[in-house]
N, C-alpha and C positions, 0 to 999 in steps of 0.2 A: 195321902201317898201311902200307907200302913195299906189299903184295899188294893191299891194298884201294885204292890210288890209281891202281895200272893196269891194274885191275880194270873195265869196263862194266857189269857184273850181279853180286851177290853174292846168293849163297842158302845159305841156316842152316840148320840142321835142328839142335832139339833135341828127340829122341824122336819125336813125332807129330806135333809143330805143325815149320811150316817158313814162313819168311819169305823172301823175295825183291826185295833191294834194287835200283833201277837208281842207278848212279853218276856222276854228273856234277862233275867236279874233287876237292874232297876229298870225303870221307866223314864226313857226320856223327858226332855221338855216339849218336846211336840203333843207328846200323850198326855202331859200333865194339864198344857195349856187349854186342851178338846174340851178335856171333864171338865175344866171351869167357866161358870155363866160369866155373865158380863160386870158381876159384882164382886165378882174373884171368890165365889164358895161354889163349890162341889154342882153341877148340874142335877136338880131333883126331877124325877126319883132316882133313886139310887141302889140297885140290888145285886146282891150276888147269888150264881146260879151255878152250883158246883165251883168248877177251876175260870168263871166267866165275869166278870164285872163292866155291867151294865149301868152306865149313864144317860140321865137324859131320857125320854118319851118316845118310840115311835112305834105304833100296834103294831107293825110286823115286823119289829125287833121283840119285842115282848112273846109276840106268838110264838114265834122259833125258838127262843131261849127256854120259854117257859112248858111249851110241849113239845120239843126237840126234834 
């Protein structure tokens, strides 16, 4: 939750599905639920790129986030 509060945008990848959230203030339950895997832990990998939090893996998302 601490990482999510600092982010302006959160991108969550679950397989081929990618959800993008804009964060203003405290992230809602929908955002937190998307960030968690089936065991209740934060999806891996998780990286912070500037003010964007990327959770889960998608090659397209990582390419976009890292190469801008």
